[in-house]
All heavy atoms as an XYZ file, in Angstrom:
821
protein
N     -18.488    -23.291    -23.816
C     -17.058    -23.233    -23.557
C     -16.685    -21.925    -22.845
O     -15.882    -21.939    -21.944
C     -16.307    -23.367    -24.885
C     -14.837    -23.481    -24.714
S     -14.447    -25.211    -24.432
C     -12.739    -25.195    -24.716
N     -17.271    -20.788    -23.264
C     -16.932    -19.529    -22.610
C     -17.427    -19.504    -21.171
O     -16.819    -18.901    -20.312
C     -17.498    -18.345    -23.394
O     -18.919    -18.417    -23.401
N     -18.558    -20.185    -20.886
C     -19.058    -20.271    -19.524
C     -18.050    -20.979    -18.628
O     -17.816    -20.579    -17.500
C     -20.407    -20.994    -19.514
C     -21.062    -20.954    -18.148
O     -20.726    -20.111    -17.323
N     -21.983    -21.862    -17.913
N     -17.432    -22.022    -19.150
C     -16.431    -22.749    -18.374
C     -15.227    -21.854    -18.076
O     -14.687    -21.879    -16.974
C     -15.992    -23.994    -19.142
C     -15.082    -24.860    -18.348
C     -14.801    -26.150    -19.058
N     -13.961    -26.967    -18.202
C     -13.293    -27.995    -18.604
N     -13.379    -28.394    -19.848
N     -12.542    -28.674    -17.778
N     -14.795    -21.050    -19.040
C     -13.673    -20.140    -18.818
C     -14.010    -19.081    -17.783
O     -13.169    -18.708    -16.985
C     -13.234    -19.488    -20.127
C     -12.524    -20.467    -21.041
O     -11.992    -21.466    -20.573
N     -12.532    -20.184    -22.321
N     -15.243    -18.579    -17.787
C     -15.611    -17.558    -16.807
C     -15.616    -18.138    -15.398
O     -15.273    -17.472    -14.448
C     -16.962    -16.929    -17.149
O     -17.996    -17.888    -17.026
N     -16.011    -19.404    -15.254
C     -15.955    -20.049    -13.941
C     -14.505    -20.135    -13.472
O     -14.193    -19.824    -12.336
C     -16.615    -21.447    -13.986
C     -18.125    -21.293    -14.202
C     -16.334    -22.212    -12.705
C     -18.833    -22.597    -14.483
N     -13.621    -20.513    -14.363
C     -12.213    -20.594    -13.991
C     -11.660    -19.231    -13.603
O     -10.876    -19.127    -12.676
C     -11.392    -21.194    -15.134
C     -11.678    -22.677    -15.300
O     -12.100    -23.326    -14.353
N     -11.460    -23.191    -16.499
N     -12.054    -18.179    -14.304
C     -11.604    -16.832    -13.966
C     -12.118    -16.421    -12.587
O     -11.401    -15.808    -11.816
C     -12.055    -15.830    -15.042
C     -11.361    -15.994    -16.364
C      -9.873    -15.734    -16.265
O      -9.431    -14.872    -15.511
N      -9.092    -16.498    -17.005
N     -13.380    -16.755    -12.297
C     -13.942    -16.441    -10.980
C     -13.195    -17.185     -9.878
O     -12.892    -16.621     -8.831
C     -15.426    -16.792    -10.926
C     -16.275    -15.896    -11.814
O     -15.796    -14.794    -12.167
O     -17.405    -16.308    -12.147
N     -12.905    -18.445    -10.123
C     -12.159    -19.225     -9.140
C     -10.762    -18.656     -8.942
O     -10.253    -18.603     -7.827
C     -12.084    -20.684     -9.573
C     -13.401    -21.411     -9.490
C     -13.350    -22.811    -10.060
O     -12.272    -23.241    -10.532
O     -14.392    -23.485    -10.039
N     -10.153    -18.218    -10.028
C      -8.818    -17.625     -9.941
C      -8.849    -16.354     -9.110
O      -7.967    -16.127     -8.281
C      -8.281    -17.337    -11.344
C      -6.888    -16.743    -11.438
C      -5.863    -17.708    -10.836
C      -6.540    -16.437    -12.876
N      -9.863    -15.521     -9.295
C      -9.985    -14.300     -8.512
C     -10.138    -14.618     -7.029
O      -9.568    -13.941     -6.180
C     -11.159    -13.464     -9.007
C     -10.897    -12.776    -10.324
C     -12.096    -11.986    -10.788
C     -11.835    -11.390    -12.154
N     -12.993    -10.644    -12.656
N     -10.920    -15.658     -6.710
C     -11.086    -16.052     -5.312
C      -9.759    -16.521     -4.718
O      -9.430    -16.203     -3.580
C     -12.112    -17.173     -5.191
C     -13.531    -16.725     -5.307
C     -14.473    -17.905     -5.128
C     -15.911    -17.497     -5.356
N     -16.829    -18.635     -5.198
N      -9.013    -17.285     -5.503
C      -7.726    -17.775     -5.010
C      -6.750    -16.644     -4.745
O      -5.933    -16.719     -3.828
C      -7.106    -18.764     -6.013
C      -7.748    -20.138     -6.063
C      -7.138    -20.955     -7.194
C      -7.592    -20.859     -4.741
N      -6.815    -15.605     -5.545
C      -5.879    -14.493     -5.377
C      -6.172    -13.647     -4.157
O      -5.350    -12.847     -3.747
C      -5.870    -13.621     -6.625
C      -5.181    -14.293     -7.773
C      -5.037    -13.364     -8.920
N      -4.203    -13.973     -9.947
C      -3.948    -13.419    -11.102
N      -4.468    -12.246    -11.398
N      -3.185    -14.019    -11.973
N      -7.349    -13.795     -3.565
C      -7.672    -13.017     -2.369
C      -7.215    -13.713     -1.101
O      -7.271    -13.129     -0.026
C      -9.184    -12.751     -2.274
O      -9.872    -13.995     -2.195
C      -9.673    -11.943     -3.463
N      -6.762    -14.946     -1.219
C      -6.276    -15.705     -0.062
C      -4.828    -16.102     -0.300
O      -4.445    -16.375     -1.430
C      -7.113    -16.974      0.121
C      -8.558    -16.719      0.415
C      -9.314    -18.012      0.536
C     -10.795    -17.732      0.741
N     -11.583    -18.962      0.786
N      -4.034    -16.149      0.759
C      -2.645    -16.597      0.578
C      -2.599    -18.086      0.228
O      -3.302    -18.887      0.829
C      -1.991    -16.321      1.928
C      -3.106    -16.193      2.892
C      -4.317    -15.767      2.124
N      -1.801    -18.418     -0.759
C      -1.633    -19.801     -1.198
C      -0.198    -20.221     -0.886
O       0.746    -19.717     -1.496
C      -1.916    -19.916     -2.691
C      -1.688    -21.278     -3.331
C      -2.665    -22.293     -2.752
C      -1.865    -21.177     -4.833
N      -0.032    -21.105      0.074
C       1.306    -21.543      0.481
C       1.834    -22.531     -0.546
O       1.259    -23.596     -0.751
C       1.279    -22.182      1.887
C       2.656    -22.706      2.261
C       0.779    -21.191      2.924
N       2.914    -22.162     -1.207
C       3.560    -23.037     -2.178
C       4.459    -24.051     -1.483
O       4.479    -25.206     -1.842
C       4.407    -22.215     -3.154
C       3.640    -21.417     -4.150
C       2.861    -22.301     -5.103
O       1.665    -22.197     -5.171
N       3.514    -23.154     -5.822
N       5.226    -23.561     -0.501
C       6.130    -24.443      0.241
C       6.392    -23.828      1.614
O       6.571    -22.614      1.738
C       7.465    -24.610     -0.494
C       8.445    -25.463      0.281
C       8.368    -26.847      0.241
C       9.418    -24.883      1.083
C       9.239    -27.633      0.978
C      10.290    -25.662      1.818
C      10.198    -27.035      1.756
O      11.058    -27.815      2.500
N       6.410    -24.670      2.610
C       6.772    -24.230      3.953
C       7.371    -25.407      4.711
O       6.824    -26.508      4.674
C       5.542    -23.718      4.704
O       5.885    -23.403      6.040
N       8.487    -25.164      5.362
C       9.016    -26.180      6.265
C       8.993    -25.662      7.709
O       9.612    -26.230      8.588
C      10.412    -26.647      5.847
C      11.486    -25.579      5.981
O      11.147    -24.412      6.266
O      12.673    -25.901      5.797
N       8.245    -24.572      7.924
C       8.115    -23.997      9.259
C       7.157    -24.841     10.098
O       6.250    -25.471      9.564
C       7.529    -22.579      9.167
C       8.421    -21.559      8.555
S       7.569    -19.964      8.556
C       8.902    -18.923      8.008
N       7.338    -24.803     11.427
C       6.319    -25.401     12.295
C       4.973    -24.715     12.054
O       4.922    -23.542     11.669
C       6.834    -25.102     13.707
C       8.298    -24.865     13.541
C       8.475    -24.280     12.179
N       3.889    -25.423     12.270
C       2.555    -24.937     11.928
C       2.238    -23.586     12.551
O       1.755    -22.681     11.860
C       1.492    -25.970     12.360
O       1.824    -27.224     11.781
C       0.110    -25.554     11.912
N       2.520    -23.410     13.825
C       2.205    -22.161     14.500
C       3.017    -21.000     13.926
O       2.483    -19.921     13.654
C       2.466    -22.291     16.002
C       2.017    -21.084     16.793
C       2.188    -21.278     18.288
O       1.921    -22.389     18.781
O       2.586    -20.307     18.946
N       4.304    -21.207     13.738
C       5.160    -20.162     13.169
C       4.715    -19.830     11.745
O       4.661    -18.654     11.365
C       6.627    -20.588     13.162
C       7.549    -19.541     12.545
S       9.244    -20.117     12.338
C       9.860    -19.859     13.987
N       4.410    -20.834     10.956
C       3.964    -20.610      9.587
C       2.687    -19.804      9.532
O       2.541    -18.897      8.709
N       1.745    -20.093     10.421
C       0.493    -19.331     10.480
C       0.735    -17.874     10.823
O       0.151    -16.974     10.219
N       1.604    -17.641     11.800
C       1.936    -16.263     12.179
C       2.659    -15.545     11.045
O       2.399    -14.369     10.783
C       2.782    -16.250     13.451
C       2.019    -16.667     14.683
C       2.872    -16.618     15.938
O       3.603    -15.629     16.131
O       2.794    -17.582     16.725
N       3.552    -16.248     10.352
C       4.278    -15.644      9.234
C       3.323    -15.275      8.108
O       3.442    -14.190      7.512
C       5.354    -16.598      8.728
N       2.352    -16.130      7.807
C       1.368    -15.827      6.762
C       0.559    -14.594      7.150
O       0.296    -13.724      6.315
C       0.455    -17.043      6.488
C      -0.729    -16.655      5.626
C       1.239    -18.164      5.826
N       0.173    -14.475      8.423
C      -0.553    -13.290      8.892
C       0.284    -12.026      8.728
O      -0.211    -10.987      8.288
C      -0.969    -13.457     10.350
C      -2.091    -14.432     10.559
C      -2.457    -14.582     12.032
O      -2.171    -13.659     12.830
O      -3.027    -15.625     12.373
N       1.561    -12.098      9.088
C       2.463    -10.950      8.960
C       2.587    -10.548      7.494
O       2.519     -9.369      7.138
C       3.845    -11.277      9.564
C       3.743    -11.404     11.086
C       4.889    -10.237      9.174
C       4.954    -12.037     11.745
N       2.769    -11.536      6.623
C       2.951    -11.270      5.199
C       1.699    -10.663      4.583
O       1.773     -9.668      3.865
C       3.373    -12.565      4.470
C       4.798    -12.946      4.871
C       3.251    -12.415      2.962
C       5.206    -14.349      4.459
N       0.535    -11.241      4.871
C      -0.693    -10.708      4.270
C      -0.972     -9.292      4.768
O      -1.410     -8.440      3.991
C      -1.902    -11.628      4.546
O      -2.034    -11.848      5.939
C      -1.763    -12.946      3.811
N      -0.707     -9.017      6.040
C      -0.895     -7.670      6.573
C       0.007     -6.672      5.852
O      -0.431     -5.598      5.448
C      -0.611     -7.680      8.081
C      -0.676     -6.329      8.767
S       0.873     -5.361      8.825
C       2.058     -6.492      9.476
N       1.264     -7.035      5.662
C       2.218     -6.125      5.023
C       1.873     -5.905      3.552
O       1.910     -4.768      3.064
C       3.633     -6.672      5.155
N       1.547     -6.972      2.840
C       1.217     -6.828      1.424
C      -0.060     -6.005      1.267
O      -0.140     -5.125      0.404
C       1.093     -8.209      0.733
C       0.543     -8.079     -0.674
C       2.450     -8.904      0.710
N      -1.074     -6.253      2.101
C      -2.311     -5.465      2.038
C      -2.037     -3.985      2.277
O      -2.619     -3.125      1.628
C      -3.328     -5.966      3.069
C      -3.969     -7.284      2.670
O      -3.892     -7.667      1.478
O      -4.542     -7.947      3.563
N      -1.145     -3.697      3.212
C      -0.832     -2.304      3.558
C      -0.182     -1.559      2.387
O      -0.451     -0.386      2.158
C       0.098     -2.278      4.771
C       0.431     -0.897      5.261
C       1.249     -0.945      6.532
C       1.544      0.452      7.042
N       2.297      0.423      8.297
N       0.682     -2.235      1.621
C       1.436     -1.582      0.562
C       0.946     -1.921     -0.845
O       1.523     -1.472     -1.830
C       2.925     -1.943      0.670
C       3.600     -1.324      1.862
C       3.741     -2.023      3.049
C       4.078     -0.027      1.807
C       4.367     -1.465      4.150
C       4.704      0.554      2.901
C       4.843     -0.159      4.077
N      -0.113     -2.731     -0.965
C      -0.552     -3.229     -2.266
C      -1.102     -2.137     -3.178
O      -0.910     -2.188     -4.386
C      -1.606     -4.319     -2.074
C      -1.961     -5.061     -3.328
C      -2.849     -6.256     -3.030
O      -3.558     -6.273     -2.024
N      -2.805     -7.245     -3.879
N      -1.779     -1.152     -2.633
C      -2.400     -0.107     -3.453
C      -1.369      0.609     -4.329
O      -1.639      0.923     -5.486
C      -3.132      0.889     -2.572
N      -0.185      0.837     -3.787
C       0.875      1.517     -4.539
C       1.870      0.547     -5.163
O       2.853      0.969     -5.754
C       1.616      2.486     -3.620
C       0.749      3.607     -3.102
C       1.542      4.538     -2.225
C       0.661      5.641     -1.677
N       1.386      6.537     -0.783
N       1.617     -0.767     -5.001
C       2.549     -1.798     -5.464
C       3.956     -1.531     -4.937
O       4.948     -1.650     -5.640
C       2.557     -1.916     -6.984
C       1.406     -2.698     -7.518
C       1.674     -3.164     -8.922
C       0.591     -4.129     -9.332
N       0.856     -4.747    -10.601
N       4.027     -1.123     -3.685
C       5.304     -0.837     -3.034
C       5.815     -2.118     -2.377
O       5.724     -2.301     -1.164
C       5.125      0.278     -2.002
C       6.422      0.668     -1.326
O       7.482      0.114     -1.618
N       6.346      1.622     -0.420
N       6.339     -3.009     -3.200
C       6.814     -4.288     -2.697
C       8.032     -4.120     -1.793
O       8.232     -4.897     -0.873
C       7.144     -5.241     -3.849
C       5.935     -5.648     -4.655
C       6.017     -5.775     -6.037
C       4.713     -5.913     -4.060
C       4.906     -6.161     -6.784
C       3.605     -6.295     -4.801
C       3.710     -6.420     -6.158
O       2.623     -6.801     -6.891
N       8.831     -3.107     -2.050
C      10.005     -2.877     -1.204
C       9.588     -2.535      0.222
O      10.137     -3.059      1.190
C      10.869     -1.749     -1.780
C      12.134     -1.509     -0.993
C      13.011     -0.405     -1.579
O      12.732      0.062     -2.700
O      13.974     -0.029     -0.908
N       8.594     -1.673      0.357
C       8.087     -1.325      1.685
C       7.495     -2.520      2.401
O       7.708     -2.716      3.595
N       6.752     -3.346      1.659
C       6.164     -4.550      2.251
C       7.254     -5.516      2.696
O       7.175     -6.095      3.785
C       5.222     -5.218      1.250
N       8.284     -5.691      1.872
C       9.379     -6.602      2.216
C      10.121     -6.126      3.463
O      10.470     -6.937      4.333
C      10.347     -6.741      1.043
N      10.337     -4.815      3.570
C      11.013     -4.276      4.754
C      10.169     -4.489      6.005
O      10.696     -4.868      7.059
C      11.300     -2.786      4.574
C      12.416     -2.506      3.610
C      12.627     -1.008      3.389
O      11.761     -0.193      3.701
N      13.776     -0.670      2.830
N       8.864     -4.265      5.891
C       7.980     -4.462      7.038
C       7.958     -5.936      7.466
O       8.040     -6.250      8.659
C       6.565     -3.984      6.713
C       5.525     -4.144      7.825
C       5.947     -3.415      9.090
C       4.176     -3.644      7.349
N       7.884     -6.842      6.494
C       7.888     -8.271      6.801
C       9.192     -8.661      7.489
O       9.205     -9.330      8.518
C       7.662     -9.113      5.533
C       6.248     -8.897      5.001
C       7.936    -10.590      5.799
C       6.036     -9.403      3.585
N      10.320     -8.233      6.926
C      11.634     -8.573      7.479
C      11.777     -8.050      8.907
O      12.172     -8.790      9.813
C      12.741     -8.001      6.590
C      14.153     -8.423      7.034
C      15.015     -7.202      7.256
C      16.445     -7.504      7.596
N      16.667     -8.336      8.763
N      11.429     -6.784      9.125
C      11.567     -6.193     10.460
C      10.653     -6.871     11.475
O      11.052     -7.116     12.619
C      11.291     -4.691     10.409
C      12.366     -3.943      9.645
O      13.494     -4.414      9.523
N      12.015     -2.785      9.112
N       9.428     -7.192     11.068
C       8.494     -7.858     11.975
C       8.962     -9.266     12.305
O       8.906     -9.700     13.464
C       7.081     -7.894     11.357
O       6.690     -6.565     10.993
C       6.076     -8.462     12.339
N       9.437     -9.991     11.297
C       9.939    -11.351     11.531
C      11.187    -11.317     12.421
O      11.351    -12.183     13.285
C      10.238    -12.051     10.208
C       9.028    -12.289      9.326
S       7.851    -13.473      9.983
C       8.692    -15.002      9.626
N      12.075    -10.333     12.208
C      13.263    -10.190     13.060
C      12.866     -9.995     14.530
O      13.451    -10.598     15.422
C      14.119     -9.005     12.609
C      14.990     -9.315     11.401
O      15.124    -10.500     11.033
O      15.544     -8.355     10.819
N      11.875     -9.147     14.772
C      11.448     -8.871     16.151
C      10.753    -10.080     16.772
O      10.957    -10.372     17.949
C      10.500     -7.670     16.176
C      11.185     -6.361     15.912
C      10.200     -5.229     15.878
C      10.889     -3.937     15.454
N       9.932     -2.867     15.175
N       9.949    -10.764     15.987
C       9.137    -11.854     16.530
C       9.912    -13.167     16.679
O       9.732    -13.892     17.650
C       7.921    -12.073     15.644
C       6.934    -13.052     16.203
C       5.538    -12.645     15.845
C       4.558    -13.511     16.558
N       3.744    -12.844     17.514
N      10.785    -13.472     15.695
C      11.443    -14.786     15.663
C      12.966    -14.715     15.687
O      13.626    -15.700     15.387
C      10.996    -15.565     14.420
C       9.510    -15.783     14.334
C       8.771    -15.179     13.333
C       8.858    -16.587     15.246
C       7.398    -15.376     13.246
C       7.491    -16.798     15.173
C       6.764    -16.187     14.166
N      13.549    -13.581     16.029
C      15.004    -13.454     16.045
C      15.519    -12.936     14.708
O      14.822    -12.963     13.705
N      16.745    -12.462     14.715
C      17.270    -11.748     13.545
C      17.696    -12.654     12.393
O      17.677    -13.872     12.502
C      18.445    -10.872     13.964
O      19.483    -11.686     14.440
N      18.085    -12.030     11.330
C      18.606    -12.566     10.069
C      17.525    -13.146      9.163
O      17.746    -14.147      8.499
C      19.709    -13.621     10.260
O      20.280    -13.558     11.542
C      20.805    -13.371      9.261
N      16.371    -12.507      9.100
C      15.324    -12.898      8.157
C      15.517    -12.128      6.858
O      16.006    -11.004      6.851
C      13.937    -12.606      8.725
C      13.510    -13.629      9.725
C      13.737    -13.593     11.070
C      12.813    -14.843      9.457
N      13.222    -14.723     11.658
C      12.643    -15.504     10.692
C      12.310    -15.445      8.306
C      11.995    -16.723     10.798
C      11.659    -16.660      8.424
C      11.506    -17.286      9.651
N      15.112    -12.735      5.770
C      15.171    -12.114      4.442
C      13.814    -12.278      3.794
O      13.118    -13.277      4.021
C      16.238    -12.784      3.580
C      17.587    -12.774      4.207
N      18.444    -11.697      4.130
C      18.222    -13.701      4.963
C      19.549    -11.974      4.792
N      19.432    -13.190      5.312
N      13.453    -11.303      2.956
C      12.156    -11.346      2.295
C      12.303    -10.819      0.874
O      12.904     -9.774      0.649
C      11.144    -10.504      3.065
S       9.499    -10.543      2.343
N      11.739    -11.554     -0.080
C      11.712    -11.123     -1.477
C      10.261    -11.179     -1.949
O       9.559    -12.160     -1.694
C      12.574    -12.030     -2.343
N       9.829    -10.115     -2.617
C       8.466    -10.047     -3.133
C       8.535     -9.616     -4.590
O       9.266     -8.692     -4.942
C       7.609     -9.031     -2.358
C       7.569     -9.378     -0.880
C       6.194     -8.974     -2.929
C       6.806     -8.394     -0.033
N       7.756    -10.266     -5.446
C       7.721     -9.865     -6.845
C       6.650    -10.620     -7.610
O       6.036    -11.559     -7.104
N       6.449    -10.180     -8.830
C       5.447    -10.805     -9.690
C       6.052    -11.885    -10.565
O       5.341    -12.597    -11.238
C       4.748     -9.738    -10.515
C       3.930     -8.800     -9.649
C       3.224     -7.722    -10.423
O       3.121     -7.834    -11.664
O       2.771     -6.760     -9.789
N       7.360    -12.011    -10.571
C       8.011    -13.064    -11.337
C       9.476    -13.153    -10.965
O      10.256    -12.260    -11.280
N       9.856    -14.200    -10.263
C      11.254    -14.393     -9.915
C      11.511    -15.858     -9.619
O      10.600    -16.609     -9.292
C      11.681    -13.521     -8.715
C      10.993    -13.836     -7.414
C      11.519    -14.783     -6.546
C       9.844    -13.169     -7.038
C      10.899    -15.067     -5.337
C       9.212    -13.441     -5.835
C       9.739    -14.392     -4.989
N      12.750    -16.250     -9.736
C      13.184    -17.580     -9.339
C      14.131    -17.424     -8.169
O      14.647    -16.331     -7.923
N      14.364    -18.492     -7.454
C      15.274    -18.379     -6.315
C      15.984    -19.688     -6.047
O      15.500    -20.763     -6.377
C      14.536    -17.902     -5.051
C      13.479    -18.848     -4.555
C      13.786    -19.831     -3.625
C      12.177    -18.748     -5.001
C      12.820    -20.698     -3.162
C      11.192    -19.613     -4.542
C      11.510    -20.590     -3.621
N      17.148    -19.544     -5.476
C      17.949    -20.665     -4.991
C      18.681    -20.127     -3.776
O      19.622    -19.336     -3.919
C      18.921    -21.133     -6.069
C      19.745    -22.333     -5.630
O      19.367    -22.986     -4.638
O      20.771    -22.610     -6.276
N      18.215    -20.482     -2.583
C      18.765    -19.908     -1.361
C      19.248    -21.003     -0.421
O      18.799    -22.141     -0.491
C      17.728    -19.037     -0.618
C      17.312    -17.852     -1.461
C      16.515    -19.845     -0.208
N      20.155    -20.617      0.442
C      20.602    -21.476      1.529
C      20.050    -20.859      2.805
O      20.253    -19.673      3.063
C      22.133    -21.528      1.594
O      22.617    -22.011      0.337
C      22.595    -22.433      2.710
N      19.323    -21.668      3.572
C      18.718    -21.132      4.779
C      18.697    -22.198      5.862
O      19.001    -23.361      5.614
C      17.297    -20.635      4.498
S      16.172    -21.928      3.969
N      18.338    -21.765      7.068
C      18.207    -22.692      8.179
C      16.989    -23.588      7.953
O      15.998    -23.160      7.366
C      18.024    -21.928      9.485
C      19.221    -21.129      9.913
C      18.963    -20.436     11.239
O      18.103    -20.809     12.016
N      19.749    -19.396     11.500
N      17.078    -24.808      8.414
C      15.921    -25.701      8.329
C      14.804    -25.185      9.225
O      15.047    -24.600     10.264
C      16.300    -27.107      8.770
C      17.173    -27.793      7.774
C      17.423    -29.211      8.191
N      18.325    -29.803      7.211
C      18.676    -31.055      7.225
N      18.217    -31.854      8.160
N      19.497    -31.524      6.312
N      13.591    -25.400      8.798
C      12.373    -25.004      9.519
C      12.147    -23.495      9.509
O      11.417    -22.977     10.354
C      12.389    -25.511     10.976
C      12.625    -26.988     11.114
C      11.445    -27.771     10.640
C      11.682    -29.259     10.856
N      10.684    -30.072     10.206
N      12.775    -22.778      8.565
C      12.611    -21.322      8.510
C      12.448    -20.815      7.080
O      13.004    -19.779      6.715
C      13.808    -20.615      9.164
C      13.898    -20.822     10.644
C      14.802    -21.723     11.175
C      13.074    -20.133     11.506
C      14.892    -21.925     12.545
C      13.150    -20.329     12.881
C      14.065    -21.223     13.395
N      11.663    -21.500      6.245
C      11.450    -21.088      4.861
C       9.964    -21.105      4.550
O       9.266    -22.061      4.886
C      12.183    -22.022      3.895
C      11.954    -21.769      2.406
C      12.649    -20.476      1.980
C      12.465    -22.927      1.581
N       9.490    -20.033      3.917
C       8.089    -19.936      3.516
C       8.017    -19.273      2.150
O       8.604    -18.210      1.942
C       7.299    -19.116      4.543
C       5.821    -18.870      4.249
C       5.044    -20.189      4.264
C       5.230    -17.917      5.267
N       7.313    -19.904      1.222
C       7.094    -19.352     -0.112
C       5.596    -19.380     -0.366
O       4.980    -20.448     -0.366
C       7.835    -20.191     -1.163
C       7.630    -19.724     -2.558
N       7.379    -20.592     -3.583
C       7.629    -18.484     -3.097
C       7.240    -19.907     -4.706
N       7.385    -18.628     -4.427
N       4.994    -18.195     -0.530
C       3.553    -18.126     -0.758
C       3.239    -17.211     -1.938
O       4.065    -16.384     -2.350
C       2.776    -17.654      0.490
C       3.011    -16.166      0.783
C       3.117    -18.474      1.696
C       2.090    -15.620      1.851
N       2.039    -17.368     -2.469
C       1.482    -16.457     -3.469
C       0.301    -15.756     -2.815
O      -0.523    -16.397     -2.158
C       1.003    -17.221     -4.705
C       2.123    -17.732     -5.533
N       2.615    -17.048     -6.610
C       2.874    -18.844     -5.429
C       3.611    -17.729     -7.140
N       3.783    -18.828     -6.439
N       0.252    -14.445     -2.987
C      -0.844    -13.657     -2.426
C      -1.141    -12.533     -3.401
O      -0.271    -11.719     -3.699
C      -0.462    -13.115     -1.051
C      -1.565    -12.364     -0.350
C      -2.791    -12.972     -0.106
C      -1.388    -11.061      0.060
C      -3.804    -12.284      0.533
C      -2.385    -10.364      0.711
C      -3.595    -10.980      0.944
O      -4.602    -10.302      1.576
N      -2.342    -12.504     -3.922
C      -2.664    -11.550     -4.972
C      -1.902    -11.924     -6.220
O      -1.874    -13.083     -6.617
N      -1.250    -10.952     -6.832
C      -0.459    -11.228     -8.034
C       1.008    -11.441     -7.709
O       1.809    -11.706     -8.598
C      -0.600    -10.089     -9.077
C      -2.025     -9.989     -9.560
C      -0.112     -8.768     -8.509
N       1.372    -11.325     -6.435
C       2.774    -11.394     -6.044
C       3.111    -12.733     -5.384
O       2.264    -13.400     -4.806
C       3.106    -10.263     -5.072
N       4.376    -13.089     -5.500
C       4.928    -14.219     -4.762
C       5.826    -13.653     -3.672
O       6.498    -12.635     -3.881
C       5.724    -15.139     -5.690
N       5.827    -14.311     -2.528
C       6.620    -13.840     -1.394
C       7.470    -14.998     -0.888
O       6.969    -16.093     -0.640
C       5.722    -13.322     -0.237
C       4.835    -12.176     -0.713
C       6.570    -12.886      0.940
C       3.467    -12.546     -1.107
N       8.751    -14.725     -0.765
C       9.711    -15.694     -0.218
C      10.249    -15.096      1.074
O      10.742    -13.964      1.086
C      10.851    -15.952     -1.199
C      11.994    -16.818     -0.672
C      11.505    -18.246     -0.456
C      13.165    -16.794     -1.631
N      10.149    -15.849      2.150
C      10.617    -15.380      3.452
C      11.420    -16.507      4.082
O      10.930    -17.642      4.174
C       9.406    -15.006      4.310
S       9.819    -14.147      5.816
N      12.654    -16.207      4.493
C      13.501    -17.247      5.065
C      14.513    -16.642      6.028
O      14.810    -15.453      5.994
C      14.221    -18.034      3.975
C      15.207    -17.238      3.153
C      16.556    -17.236      3.464
C      14.781    -16.467      2.074
C      17.459    -16.494      2.728
C      15.677    -15.731      1.326
C      17.010    -15.747      1.648
O      17.914    -15.014      0.915
N      15.027    -17.495      6.896
C      16.038    -17.085      7.879
C      17.343    -17.765      7.527
O      17.391    -18.965      7.276
C      15.599    -17.512      9.279
C      16.488    -17.018     10.383
C      15.884    -17.356     11.739
C      16.751    -16.780     12.848
N      16.167    -17.019     14.154
N      18.418    -16.972      7.484
C      19.726    -17.549      7.145
C      20.623    -17.607      8.358
O      20.327    -17.094      9.397
C      20.398    -16.723      6.057
O      20.630    -15.407      6.498
């Protein structure tokens, strides 16, 4: 039984090293670019757990690349209910954090 749990823990660690898209209504190309932007920003600020810095970097990069009015929330536990434009919402898990990125 403990061997089975260790396999699950190993699999969980592998999953945490890759972004896991929970929900996206973005076009495939935009979604791929957004995931790259998010993982780069989180990796850059992850050592200090500076989620605010990562969120600002994601928002500013998305504003420059896809036009203004992007919002980004990062945390280890949060719920959300947002109103946004269609085809501009991405919710992913990366590491221990969840990231919500959307355009209003």
